[in-house]
PDB file as gemmi writes it, atoms N, CA and C in Angstrom:
CRYST1    1.000    1.000    1.000  90.00  90.00  90.00 P 1                      
ATOM      1  N   MET A   1     202.756  64.860 133.096  1.00  0.00           N  
ATOM      2  CA  MET A   1     203.938  64.790 133.935  1.00  0.00           C  
ATOM      3  C   MET A   1     205.024  64.005 133.190  1.00  0.00           C  
ATOM      4  N   PRO A   2     206.209  64.575 133.007  1.00  0.00           N  
ATOM      5  CA  PRO A   2     207.296  63.871 132.315  1.00  0.00           C  
ATOM      6  C   PRO A   2     207.762  62.650 133.092  1.00  0.00           C  
ATOM      7  N   ARG A   3     208.162  61.622 132.352  1.00  0.00           N  
ATOM      8  CA  ARG A   3     208.726  60.433 132.998  1.00  0.00           C  
ATOM      9  C   ARG A   3     210.006  60.047 132.278  1.00  0.00           C  
ATOM     10  N   GLN A   4     210.922  59.520 133.038  1.00  0.00           N  
ATOM     11  CA  GLN A   4     212.230  59.123 132.503  1.00  0.00           C  
ATOM     12  C   GLN A   4     212.211  57.633 132.186  1.00  0.00           C  
ATOM     13  N   LEU A   5     212.703  57.272 130.998  1.00  0.00           N  
ATOM     14  CA  LEU A   5     212.788  55.863 130.624  1.00  0.00           C  
ATOM     15  C   LEU A   5     213.914  55.201 131.416  1.00  0.00           C  
ATOM     16  N   PRO A   6     213.829  53.881 131.623  1.00  0.00           N  
ATOM     17  CA  PRO A   6     214.857  53.179 132.404  1.00  0.00           C  
ATOM     18  C   PRO A   6     216.243  53.297 131.782  1.00  0.00           C  
ATOM     19  N   GLN A   7     217.221  53.418 132.648  1.00  0.00           N  
ATOM     20  CA  GLN A   7     218.610  53.512 132.213  1.00  0.00           C  
ATOM     21  C   GLN A   7     219.497  52.940 133.314  1.00  0.00           C  
ATOM     22  N   PRO A   8     220.728  52.550 132.960  1.00  0.00           N  
ATOM     23  CA  PRO A   8     221.619  52.001 133.995  1.00  0.00           C  
ATOM     24  C   PRO A   8     222.076  53.085 134.970  1.00  0.00           C  
ATOM     25  N   SER A   9     222.393  52.671 136.173  1.00  0.00           N  
ATOM     26  CA  SER A   9     222.949  53.610 137.141  1.00  0.00           C  
ATOM     27  C   SER A   9     224.346  54.015 136.693  1.00  0.00           C  
ATOM     28  N   ARG A  10     224.840  55.119 137.241  1.00  0.00           N  
ATOM     29  CA  ARG A  10     226.181  55.587 136.897  1.00  0.00           C  
ATOM     30  C   ARG A  10     227.226  54.486 137.102  1.00  0.00           C  
ATOM     31  N   ASP A  11     227.151  53.818 138.226  1.00  0.00           N  
ATOM     32  CA  ASP A  11     228.154  52.814 138.563  1.00  0.00           C  
ATOM     33  C   ASP A  11     228.112  51.575 137.669  1.00  0.00           C  
ATOM     34  N   SER A  12     226.987  51.347 137.004  1.00  0.00           N  
ATOM     35  CA  SER A  12     226.898  50.152 136.162  1.00  0.00           C  
ATOM     36  C   SER A  12     227.168  50.433 134.684  1.00  0.00           C  
ATOM     37  N   ILE A  13     227.523  51.676 134.347  1.00  0.00           N  
ATOM     38  CA  ILE A  13     227.880  51.982 132.963  1.00  0.00           C  
ATOM     39  C   ILE A  13     229.220  51.310 132.671  1.00  0.00           C  
ATOM     40  N   ASN A  14     229.252  50.521 131.613  1.00  0.00           N  
ATOM     41  CA  ASN A  14     230.393  49.682 131.277  1.00  0.00           C  
ATOM     42  C   ASN A  14     231.078  50.196 130.012  1.00  0.00           C  
ATOM     43  N   MET A  15     232.393  50.297 130.024  1.00  0.00           N  
ATOM     44  CA  MET A  15     233.165  50.808 128.892  1.00  0.00           C  
ATOM     45  C   MET A  15     232.914  50.015 127.611  1.00  0.00           C  
ATOM     46  N   VAL A  16     232.893  48.693 127.698  1.00  0.00           N  
ATOM     47  CA  VAL A  16     232.690  47.866 126.508  1.00  0.00           C  
ATOM     48  C   VAL A  16     231.318  48.135 125.902  1.00  0.00           C  
ATOM     49  N   THR A  17     230.301  48.245 126.730  1.00  0.00           N  
ATOM     50  CA  THR A  17     228.947  48.516 126.253  1.00  0.00           C  
ATOM     51  C   THR A  17     228.869  49.893 125.604  1.00  0.00           C  
ATOM     52  N   VAL A  18     229.510  50.879 126.216  1.00  0.00           N  
ATOM     53  CA  VAL A  18     229.535  52.242 125.670  1.00  0.00           C  
ATOM     54  C   VAL A  18     230.213  52.249 124.304  1.00  0.00           C  
ATOM     55  N   LEU A  19     231.380  51.641 124.211  1.00  0.00           N  
ATOM     56  CA  LEU A  19     232.114  51.633 122.949  1.00  0.00           C  
ATOM     57  C   LEU A  19     231.392  50.826 121.873  1.00  0.00           C  
ATOM     58  N   THR A  20     230.730  49.750 122.274  1.00  0.00           N  
ATOM     59  CA  THR A  20     229.948  48.963 121.318  1.00  0.00           C  
ATOM     60  C   THR A  20     228.799  49.793 120.762  1.00  0.00           C  
ATOM     61  N   ALA A  21     228.125  50.539 121.624  1.00  0.00           N  
ATOM     62  CA  ALA A  21     227.026  51.396 121.173  1.00  0.00           C  
ATOM     63  C   ALA A  21     227.529  52.468 120.211  1.00  0.00           C  
ATOM     64  N   LEU A  22     228.688  53.031 120.508  1.00  0.00           N  
ATOM     65  CA  LEU A  22     229.232  54.106 119.673  1.00  0.00           C  
ATOM     66  C   LEU A  22     229.896  53.596 118.394  1.00  0.00           C  
ATOM     67  N   ALA A  23     230.113  52.297 118.276  1.00  0.00           N  
ATOM     68  CA  ALA A  23     230.750  51.738 117.084  1.00  0.00           C  
ATOM     69  C   ALA A  23     229.837  51.796 115.859  1.00  0.00           C  
ATOM     70  N   ASP A  24     228.535  51.907 116.080  1.00  0.00           N  
ATOM     71  CA  ASP A  24     227.600  51.994 114.961  1.00  0.00           C  
ATOM     72  C   ASP A  24     227.621  53.407 114.386  1.00  0.00           C  
ATOM     73  N   PRO A  25     227.806  53.571 113.077  1.00  0.00           N  
ATOM     74  CA  PRO A  25     227.898  54.908 112.477  1.00  0.00           C  
ATOM     75  C   PRO A  25     226.663  55.787 112.704  1.00  0.00           C  
ATOM     76  N   THR A  26     225.477  55.189 112.697  1.00  0.00           N  
ATOM     77  CA  THR A  26     224.254  55.973 112.922  1.00  0.00           C  
ATOM     78  C   THR A  26     224.210  56.489 114.351  1.00  0.00           C  
ATOM     79  N   ARG A  27     224.535  55.629 115.302  1.00  0.00           N  
ATOM     80  CA  ARG A  27     224.519  56.067 116.706  1.00  0.00           C  
ATOM     81  C   ARG A  27     225.607  57.101 116.965  1.00  0.00           C  
ATOM     82  N   LEU A  28     226.748  56.925 116.345  1.00  0.00           N  
ATOM     83  CA  LEU A  28     227.822  57.909 116.492  1.00  0.00           C  
ATOM     84  C   LEU A  28     227.376  59.263 115.933  1.00  0.00           C  
ATOM     85  N   THR A  29     226.696  59.253 114.807  1.00  0.00           N  
ATOM     86  CA  THR A  29     226.179  60.503 114.224  1.00  0.00           C  
ATOM     87  C   THR A  29     225.158  61.153 115.155  1.00  0.00           C  
ATOM     88  N   LEU A  30     224.256  60.361 115.721  1.00  0.00           N  
ATOM     89  CA  LEU A  30     223.272  60.903 116.666  1.00  0.00           C  
ATOM     90  C   LEU A  30     223.968  61.515 117.876  1.00  0.00           C  
ATOM     91  N   MET A  31     224.945  60.790 118.422  1.00  0.00           N  
ATOM     92  CA  MET A  31     225.658  61.302 119.594  1.00  0.00           C  
ATOM     93  C   MET A  31     226.418  62.584 119.267  1.00  0.00           C  
ATOM     94  N   ARG A  32     227.050  62.649 118.116  1.00  0.00           N  
ATOM     95  CA  ARG A  32     227.765  63.867 117.738  1.00  0.00           C  
ATOM     96  C   ARG A  32     226.805  65.031 117.553  1.00  0.00           C  
ATOM     97  N   ALA A  33     225.629  64.770 116.999  1.00  0.00           N  
ATOM     98  CA  ALA A  33     224.631  65.822 116.842  1.00  0.00           C  
ATOM     99  C   ALA A  33     224.173  66.343 118.207  1.00  0.00           C  
ATOM    100  N   MET A  34     223.999  65.442 119.163  1.00  0.00           N  
ATOM    101  CA  MET A  34     223.593  65.857 120.512  1.00  0.00           C  
ATOM    102  C   MET A  34     224.734  66.553 121.237  1.00  0.00           C  
ATOM    103  N   TYR A  35     225.941  66.044 121.062  1.00  0.00           N  
ATOM    104  CA  TYR A  35     227.112  66.583 121.760  1.00  0.00           C  
ATOM    105  C   TYR A  35     227.370  68.036 121.364  1.00  0.00           C  
ATOM    106  N   SER A  36     227.043  68.370 120.131  1.00  0.00           N  
ATOM    107  CA  SER A  36     227.275  69.734 119.648  1.00  0.00           C  
ATOM    108  C   SER A  36     226.230  70.723 120.156  1.00  0.00           C  
ATOM    109  N   ARG A  37     225.184  70.221 120.797  1.00  0.00           N  
ATOM    110  CA  ARG A  37     224.109  71.072 121.337  1.00  0.00           C  
ATOM    111  C   ARG A  37     224.244  71.162 122.859  1.00  0.00           C  
ATOM    112  N   PRO A  38     223.995  72.319 123.398  1.00  0.00           N  
ATOM    113  CA  PRO A  38     223.977  72.394 124.868  1.00  0.00           C  
ATOM    114  C   PRO A  38     222.630  71.899 125.398  1.00  0.00           C  
ATOM    115  N   GLY A  39     222.661  71.030 126.360  1.00  0.00           N  
ATOM    116  CA  GLY A  39     221.442  70.598 127.028  1.00  0.00           C  
ATOM    117  C   GLY A  39     220.602  69.594 126.266  1.00  0.00           C  
ATOM    118  N   PRO A  40     219.362  69.399 126.747  1.00  0.00           N  
ATOM    119  CA  PRO A  40     218.453  68.414 126.158  1.00  0.00           C  
ATOM    120  C   PRO A  40     218.020  68.801 124.746  1.00  0.00           C  
ATOM    121  N   ALA A  41     217.646  67.780 123.970  1.00  0.00           N  
ATOM    122  CA  ALA A  41     217.176  68.024 122.610  1.00  0.00           C  
ATOM    123  C   ALA A  41     216.003  67.106 122.300  1.00  0.00           C  
ATOM    124  N   ASP A  42     215.108  67.579 121.464  1.00  0.00           N  
ATOM    125  CA  ASP A  42     213.990  66.776 120.998  1.00  0.00           C  
ATOM    126  C   ASP A  42     214.537  65.657 120.118  1.00  0.00           C  
ATOM    127  N   CYS A  43     214.130  64.431 120.382  1.00  0.00           N  
ATOM    128  CA  CYS A  43     214.631  63.281 119.621  1.00  0.00           C  
ATOM    129  C   CYS A  43     214.398  63.443 118.120  1.00  0.00           C  
ATOM    130  N   ALA A  44     213.244  63.983 117.753  1.00  0.00           N  
ATOM    131  CA  ALA A  44     212.929  64.147 116.329  1.00  0.00           C  
ATOM    132  C   ALA A  44     213.867  65.141 115.657  1.00  0.00           C  
ATOM    133  N   VAL A  45     214.250  66.186 116.361  1.00  0.00           N  
ATOM    134  CA  VAL A  45     215.154  67.194 115.801  1.00  0.00           C  
ATOM    135  C   VAL A  45     216.538  66.602 115.596  1.00  0.00           C  
ATOM    136  N   VAL A  46     217.050  65.889 116.589  1.00  0.00           N  
ATOM    137  CA  VAL A  46     218.375  65.273 116.480  1.00  0.00           C  
ATOM    138  C   VAL A  46     218.370  64.224 115.375  1.00  0.00           C  
ATOM    139  N   ALA A  47     217.268  63.498 115.233  1.00  0.00           N  
ATOM    140  CA  ALA A  47     217.178  62.425 114.237  1.00  0.00           C  
ATOM    141  C   ALA A  47     217.304  62.948 112.810  1.00  0.00           C  
ATOM    142  N   GLU A  48     217.131  64.240 112.609  1.00  0.00           N  
ATOM    143  CA  GLU A  48     217.296  64.822 111.272  1.00  0.00           C  
ATOM    144  C   GLU A  48     218.731  64.681 110.776  1.00  0.00           C  
ATOM    145  N   ALA A  49     219.662  64.388 111.676  1.00  0.00           N  
ATOM    146  CA  ALA A  49     221.071  64.226 111.315  1.00  0.00           C  
ATOM    147  C   ALA A  49     221.338  62.891 110.617  1.00  0.00           C  
ATOM    148  N   VAL A  50     220.385  61.972 110.683  1.00  0.00           N  
ATOM    149  CA  VAL A  50     220.577  60.648 110.072  1.00  0.00           C  
ATOM    150  C   VAL A  50     219.460  60.377 109.067  1.00  0.00           C  
ATOM    151  N   GLU A  51     219.744  59.517 108.114  1.00  0.00           N  
ATOM    152  CA  GLU A  51     218.772  59.199 107.072  1.00  0.00           C  
ATOM    153  C   GLU A  51     218.254  57.779 107.231  1.00  0.00           C  
ATOM    154  N   VAL A  52     217.532  57.560 108.324  1.00  0.00           N  
ATOM    155  CA  VAL A  52     216.909  56.262 108.569  1.00  0.00           C  
ATOM    156  C   VAL A  52     215.478  56.501 109.037  1.00  0.00           C  
ATOM    157  N   GLY A  53     214.651  55.460 108.964  1.00  0.00           N  
ATOM    158  CA  GLY A  53     213.257  55.581 109.362  1.00  0.00           C  
ATOM    159  C   GLY A  53     213.073  55.696 110.859  1.00  0.00           C  
ATOM    160  N   ALA A  54     211.871  56.115 111.241  1.00  0.00           N  
ATOM    161  CA  ALA A  54     211.556  56.335 112.658  1.00  0.00           C  
ATOM    162  C   ALA A  54     211.770  55.093 113.527  1.00  0.00           C  
ATOM    163  N   PRO A  55     211.338  53.888 113.098  1.00  0.00           N  
ATOM    164  CA  PRO A  55     211.581  52.713 113.950  1.00  0.00           C  
ATOM    165  C   PRO A  55     213.069  52.449 114.164  1.00  0.00           C  
ATOM    166  N   THR A  56     213.876  52.683 113.140  1.00  0.00           N  
ATOM    167  CA  THR A  56     215.318  52.463 113.265  1.00  0.00           C  
ATOM    168  C   THR A  56     215.940  53.494 114.203  1.00  0.00           C  
ATOM    169  N   VAL A  57     215.499  54.735 114.104  1.00  0.00           N  
ATOM    170  CA  VAL A  57     215.996  55.780 115.002  1.00  0.00           C  
ATOM    171  C   VAL A  57     215.625  55.443 116.437  1.00  0.00           C  
ATOM    172  N   SER A  58     214.407  54.974 116.657  1.00  0.00           N  
ATOM    173  CA  SER A  58     213.985  54.587 118.008  1.00  0.00           C  
ATOM    174  C   SER A  58     214.878  53.481 118.562  1.00  0.00           C  
ATOM    175  N   HIS A  59     215.214  52.518 117.720  1.00  0.00           N  
ATOM    176  CA  HIS A  59     216.113  51.436 118.129  1.00  0.00           C  
ATOM    177  C   HIS A  59     217.470  52.001 118.556  1.00  0.00           C  
ATOM    178  N   HIS A  60     218.019  52.910 117.756  1.00  0.00           N  
ATOM    179  CA  HIS A  60     219.330  53.483 118.073  1.00  0.00           C  
ATOM    180  C   HIS A  60     219.293  54.288 119.372  1.00  0.00           C  
ATOM    181  N   TYR A  61     218.222  55.060 119.573  1.00  0.00           N  
ATOM    182  CA  TYR A  61     218.084  55.797 120.832  1.00  0.00           C  
ATOM    183  C   TYR A  61     218.019  54.842 122.018  1.00  0.00           C  
ATOM    184  N   ARG A  62     217.311  53.713 121.856  1.00  0.00           N  
ATOM    185  CA  ARG A  62     217.207  52.734 122.939  1.00  0.00           C  
ATOM    186  C   ARG A  62     218.577  52.147 123.269  1.00  0.00           C  
ATOM    187  N   VAL A  63     219.352  51.806 122.255  1.00  0.00           N  
ATOM    188  CA  VAL A  63     220.688  51.249 122.480  1.00  0.00           C  
ATOM    189  C   VAL A  63     221.560  52.261 123.220  1.00  0.00           C  
ATOM    190  N   LEU A  64     221.499  53.522 122.824  1.00  0.00           N  
ATOM    191  CA  LEU A  64     222.287  54.565 123.489  1.00  0.00           C  
ATOM    192  C   LEU A  64     221.878  54.713 124.959  1.00  0.00           C  
ATOM    193  N   ARG A  65     220.569  54.695 125.201  1.00  0.00           N  
ATOM    194  CA  ARG A  65     220.062  54.831 126.575  1.00  0.00           C  
ATOM    195  C   ARG A  65     220.449  53.632 127.416  1.00  0.00           C  
ATOM    196  N   GLU A  66     220.283  52.426 126.881  1.00  0.00           N  
ATOM    197  CA  GLU A  66     220.594  51.218 127.638  1.00  0.00           C  
ATOM    198  C   GLU A  66     222.095  51.056 127.878  1.00  0.00           C  
ATOM    199  N   ALA A  67     222.914  51.676 127.035  1.00  0.00           N  
ATOM    200  CA  ALA A  67     224.362  51.658 127.245  1.00  0.00           C  
ATOM    201  C   ALA A  67     224.788  52.662 128.314  1.00  0.00           C  
ATOM    202  N   GLY A  68     223.874  53.553 128.684  1.00  0.00           N  
ATOM    203  CA  GLY A  68     224.189  54.559 129.693  1.00  0.00           C  
ATOM    204  C   GLY A  68     224.693  55.866 129.117  1.00  0.00           C  
ATOM    205  N   LEU A  69     224.600  56.024 127.812  1.00  0.00           N  
ATOM    206  CA  LEU A  69     225.083  57.244 127.165  1.00  0.00           C  
ATOM    207  C   LEU A  69     224.093  58.401 127.244  1.00  0.00           C  
ATOM    208  N   THR A  70     222.800  58.079 127.246  1.00  0.00           N  
ATOM    209  CA  THR A  70     221.791  59.131 127.223  1.00  0.00           C  
ATOM    210  C   THR A  70     220.693  58.879 128.250  1.00  0.00           C  
ATOM    211  N   THR A  71     219.952  59.935 128.515  1.00  0.00           N  
ATOM    212  CA  THR A  71     218.727  59.882 129.305  1.00  0.00           C  
ATOM    213  C   THR A  71     217.607  60.298 128.373  1.00  0.00           C  
ATOM    214  N   THR A  72     216.493  59.569 128.399  1.00  0.00           N  
ATOM    215  CA  THR A  72     215.332  59.942 127.590  1.00  0.00           C  
ATOM    216  C   THR A  72     214.170  60.225 128.521  1.00  0.00           C  
ATOM    217  N   THR A  73     213.575  61.385 128.333  1.00  0.00           N  
ATOM    218  CA  THR A  73     212.410  61.796 129.108  1.00  0.00           C  
ATOM    219  C   THR A  73     211.219  61.882 128.168  1.00  0.00           C  
ATOM    220  N   VAL A  74     210.096  61.298 128.578  1.00  0.00           N  
ATOM    221  CA  VAL A  74     208.874  61.318 127.791  1.00  0.00           C  
ATOM    222  C   VAL A  74     207.994  62.437 128.315  1.00  0.00           C  
ATOM    223  N   GLU A  75     207.628  63.345 127.411  1.00  0.00           N  
ATOM    224  CA  GLU A  75     206.742  64.465 127.738  1.00  0.00           C  
ATOM    225  C   GLU A  75     205.561  64.410 126.787  1.00  0.00           C  
ATOM    226  N   GLY A  76     204.523  63.664 127.163  1.00  0.00           N  
ATOM    227  CA  GLY A  76     203.394  63.448 126.264  1.00  0.00           C  
ATOM    228  C   GLY A  76     203.854  62.609 125.085  1.00  0.00           C  
ATOM    229  N   ARG A  77     203.696  63.126 123.865  1.00  0.00           N  
ATOM    230  CA  ARG A  77     204.136  62.410 122.661  1.00  0.00           C  
ATOM    231  C   ARG A  77     205.583  62.742 122.308  1.00  0.00           C  
ATOM    232  N   ARG A  78     206.150  63.677 122.992  1.00  0.00           N  
ATOM    233  CA  ARG A  78     207.506  64.159 122.709  1.00  0.00           C  
ATOM    234  C   ARG A  78     208.524  63.417 123.580  1.00  0.00           C  
ATOM    235  N   ARG A  79     209.679  63.111 122.994  1.00  0.00           N  
ATOM    236  CA  ARG A  79     210.780  62.495 123.745  1.00  0.00           C  
ATOM    237  C   ARG A  79     211.981  63.425 123.675  1.00  0.00           C  
ATOM    238  N   VAL A  80     212.537  63.672 124.852  1.00  0.00           N  
ATOM    239  CA  VAL A  80     213.685  64.563 124.962  1.00  0.00           C  
ATOM    240  C   VAL A  80     214.879  63.729 125.403  1.00  0.00           C  
ATOM    241  N   VAL A  81     215.982  63.891 124.681  1.00  0.00           N  
ATOM    242  CA  VAL A  81     217.175  63.096 124.963  1.00  0.00           C  
ATOM    243  C   VAL A  81     218.303  64.015 125.425  1.00  0.00           C  
ATOM    244  N   THR A  82     219.067  63.526 126.391  1.00  0.00           N  
ATOM    245  CA  THR A  82     220.190  64.275 126.945  1.00  0.00           C  
ATOM    246  C   THR A  82     221.369  63.329 127.104  1.00  0.00           C  
ATOM    247  N   ILE A  83     222.545  63.771 126.705  1.00  0.00           N  
ATOM    248  CA  ILE A  83     223.747  62.978 126.951  1.00  0.00           C  
ATOM    249  C   ILE A  83     224.046  63.021 128.445  1.00  0.00           C  
ATOM    250  N   ARG A  84     224.407  61.901 129.012  1.00  0.00           N  
ATOM    251  CA  ARG A  84     224.732  61.814 130.439  1.00  0.00           C  
ATOM    252  C   ARG A  84     226.185  62.243 130.646  1.00  0.00           C  
ATOM    253  N   ARG A  85     226.470  63.483 130.317  1.00  0.00           N  
ATOM    254  CA  ARG A  85     227.841  64.013 130.343  1.00  0.00           C  
ATOM    255  C   ARG A  85     228.500  63.846 131.709  1.00  0.00           C  
ATOM    256  N   GLU A  86     227.798  64.260 132.750  1.00  0.00           N  
ATOM    257  CA  GLU A  86     228.382  64.205 134.097  1.00  0.00           C  
ATOM    258  C   GLU A  86     228.692  62.768 134.512  1.00  0.00           C  
ATOM    259  N   ASP A  87     227.748  61.858 134.270  1.00  0.00           N  
ATOM    260  CA  ASP A  87     227.960  60.453 134.636  1.00  0.00           C  
ATOM    261  C   ASP A  87     229.108  59.847 133.836  1.00  0.00           C  
ATOM    262  N   LEU A  88     229.147  60.116 132.546  1.00  0.00           N  
ATOM    263  CA  LEU A  88     230.187  59.541 131.696  1.00  0.00           C  
ATOM    264  C   LEU A  88     231.560  60.132 132.007  1.00  0.00           C  
ATOM    265  N   GLU A  89     231.592  61.414 132.319  1.00  0.00           N  
ATOM    266  CA  GLU A  89     232.875  62.040 132.667  1.00  0.00           C  
ATOM    267  C   GLU A  89     233.388  61.470 133.992  1.00  0.00           C  
ATOM    268  N   ALA A  90     232.474  61.200 134.916  1.00  0.00           N  
ATOM    269  CA  ALA A  90     232.878  60.611 136.196  1.00  0.00           C  
ATOM    270  C   ALA A  90     233.416  59.190 136.008  1.00  0.00           C  
ATOM    271  N   ARG A  91     232.791  58.424 135.131  1.00  0.00           N  
ATOM    272  CA  ARG A  91     233.211  57.034 134.896  1.00  0.00           C  
ATOM    273  C   ARG A  91     234.446  56.933 133.998  1.00  0.00           C  
ATOM    274  N   PHE A  92     234.448  57.725 132.908  1.00  0.00           N  
ATOM    275  CA  PHE A  92     235.497  57.626 131.898  1.00  0.00           C  
ATOM    276  C   PHE A  92     235.941  59.029 131.481  1.00  0.00           C  
ATOM    277  N   PRO A  93     236.747  59.699 132.299  1.00  0.00           N  
ATOM    278  CA  PRO A  93     237.147  61.084 132.027  1.00  0.00           C  
ATOM    279  C   PRO A  93     237.739  61.255 130.622  1.00  0.00           C  
ATOM    280  N   GLY A  94     237.197  62.229 129.892  1.00  0.00           N  
ATOM    281  CA  GLY A  94     237.710  62.578 128.572  1.00  0.00           C  
ATOM    282  C   GLY A  94     237.197  61.727 127.426  1.00  0.00           C  
ATOM    283  N   LEU A  95     236.471  60.655 127.710  1.00  0.00           N  
ATOM    284  CA  LEU A  95     236.018  59.749 126.649  1.00  0.00           C  
ATOM    285  C   LEU A  95     235.103  60.442 125.645  1.00  0.00           C  
ATOM    286  N   LEU A  96     234.088  61.151 126.142  1.00  0.00           N  
ATOM    287  CA  LEU A  96     233.145  61.799 125.219  1.00  0.00           C  
ATOM    288  C   LEU A  96     233.852  62.787 124.301  1.00  0.00           C  
ATOM    289  N   ALA A  97     234.682  63.624 124.856  1.00  0.00           N  
ATOM    290  CA  ALA A  97     235.391  64.607 124.041  1.00  0.00           C  
ATOM    291  C   ALA A  97     236.277  63.921 123.011  1.00  0.00           C  
ATOM    292  N   ALA A  98     236.935  62.847 123.410  1.00  0.00           N  
ATOM    293  CA  ALA A  98     237.842  62.144 122.491  1.00  0.00           C  
ATOM    294  C   ALA A  98     237.087  61.503 121.335  1.00  0.00           C  
ATOM    295  N   ILE A  99     235.907  60.978 121.600  1.00  0.00           N  
ATOM    296  CA  ILE A  99     235.169  60.263 120.563  1.00  0.00           C  
ATOM    297  C   ILE A  99     234.223  61.169 119.772  1.00  0.00           C  
ATOM    298  N   LEU A 100     233.624  62.136 120.439  1.00  0.00           N  
ATOM    299  CA  LEU A 100     232.565  62.904 119.796  1.00  0.00           C  
ATOM    300  C   LEU A 100     232.999  64.241 119.211  1.00  0.00           C  
ATOM    301  N   THR A 101     234.240  64.620 119.420  1.00  0.00           N  
ATOM    302  CA  THR A 101     234.718  65.863 118.834  1.00  0.00           C  
ATOM    303  C   THR A 101     234.757  65.689 117.323  1.00  0.00           C  
ATOM    304  N   PRO A 102     234.060  66.536 116.568  1.00  0.00           N  
ATOM    305  CA  PRO A 102     233.959  66.363 115.116  1.00  0.00           C  
ATOM    306  C   PRO A 102     235.298  66.335 114.388  1.00  0.00           C  
ATOM    307  N   ASP A 103     236.294  67.043 114.862  1.00  0.00           N  
ATOM    308  CA  ASP A 103     237.571  67.103 114.167  1.00  0.00           C  
ATOM    309  C   ASP A 103     238.430  65.864 114.390  1.00  0.00           C  
ATOM    310  N   LEU A 104     237.994  64.960 115.257  1.00  0.00           N  
ATOM    311  CA  LEU A 104     238.792  63.773 115.548  1.00  0.00           C  
ATOM    312  C   LEU A 104     239.047  62.941 114.293  1.00  0.00           C  
ATOM    313  N   ASP A 105     238.021  62.721 113.494  1.00  0.00           N  
ATOM    314  CA  ASP A 105     238.191  61.925 112.278  1.00  0.00           C  
ATOM    315  C   ASP A 105     239.218  62.550 111.345  1.00  0.00           C  
ATOM    316  N   ALA A 106     239.195  63.865 111.209  1.00  0.00           N  
ATOM    317  CA  ALA A 106     240.146  64.550 110.341  1.00  0.00           C  
ATOM    318  C   ALA A 106     241.573  64.355 110.856  1.00  0.00           C  
ATOM    319  N   HIS A 107     241.735  64.419 112.160  1.00  0.00           N  
ATOM    320  CA  HIS A 107     243.068  64.235 112.746  1.00  0.00           C  
ATOM    321  C   HIS A 107     243.571  62.811 112.531  1.00  0.00           C  
ATOM    322  N   LEU A 108     242.678  61.843 112.630  1.00  0.00           N  
ATOM    323  CA  LEU A 108     243.084  60.454 112.472  1.00  0.00           C  
ATOM    324  C   LEU A 108     243.456  60.134 111.025  1.00  0.00           C  
ATOM    325  N   THR A 109     242.742  60.705 110.065  1.00  0.00           N  
ATOM    326  CA  THR A 109     243.028  60.397 108.664  1.00  0.00           C  
ATOM    327  C   THR A 109     244.273  61.107 108.165  1.00  0.00           C  
ATOM    328  N   HIS A 110     244.700  62.176 108.844  1.00  0.00           N  
ATOM    329  CA  HIS A 110     245.884  62.903 108.425  1.00  0.00           C  
ATOM    330  C   HIS A 110     247.113  62.545 109.244  1.00  0.00           C  
ATOM    331  N   ALA A 111     246.957  61.656 110.189  1.00  0.00           N  
ATOM    332  CA  ALA A 111     248.091  61.287 111.050  1.00  0.00           C  
ATOM    333  C   ALA A 111     249.023  60.321 110.364  1.00  0.00           C  
TER     334      ALA A 111                                                      
END                                                                             
């Protein structure tokens, strides 16, 4: 039976905590990899986007979940991660698109 790891409620998601979590380049890469996929993704598959060891990836996933950015579901030995798009859009409209759109960096460097 799948179980969901603890995460903050929608109302307790804090902008400073979200932005702090996304300030790390590895976490930003993980979030962009997930954002480009529709729906849930296997944590191991998404982790292929970064070049760090498994314990470090687990740490980054935990920070993202505790910041309220993702939901992690445990299915046996497998962990499935999903961006909390609906919750984040309700709290901070447009934030995910503004930060996670891949072309944003190109626009900023050419501005």
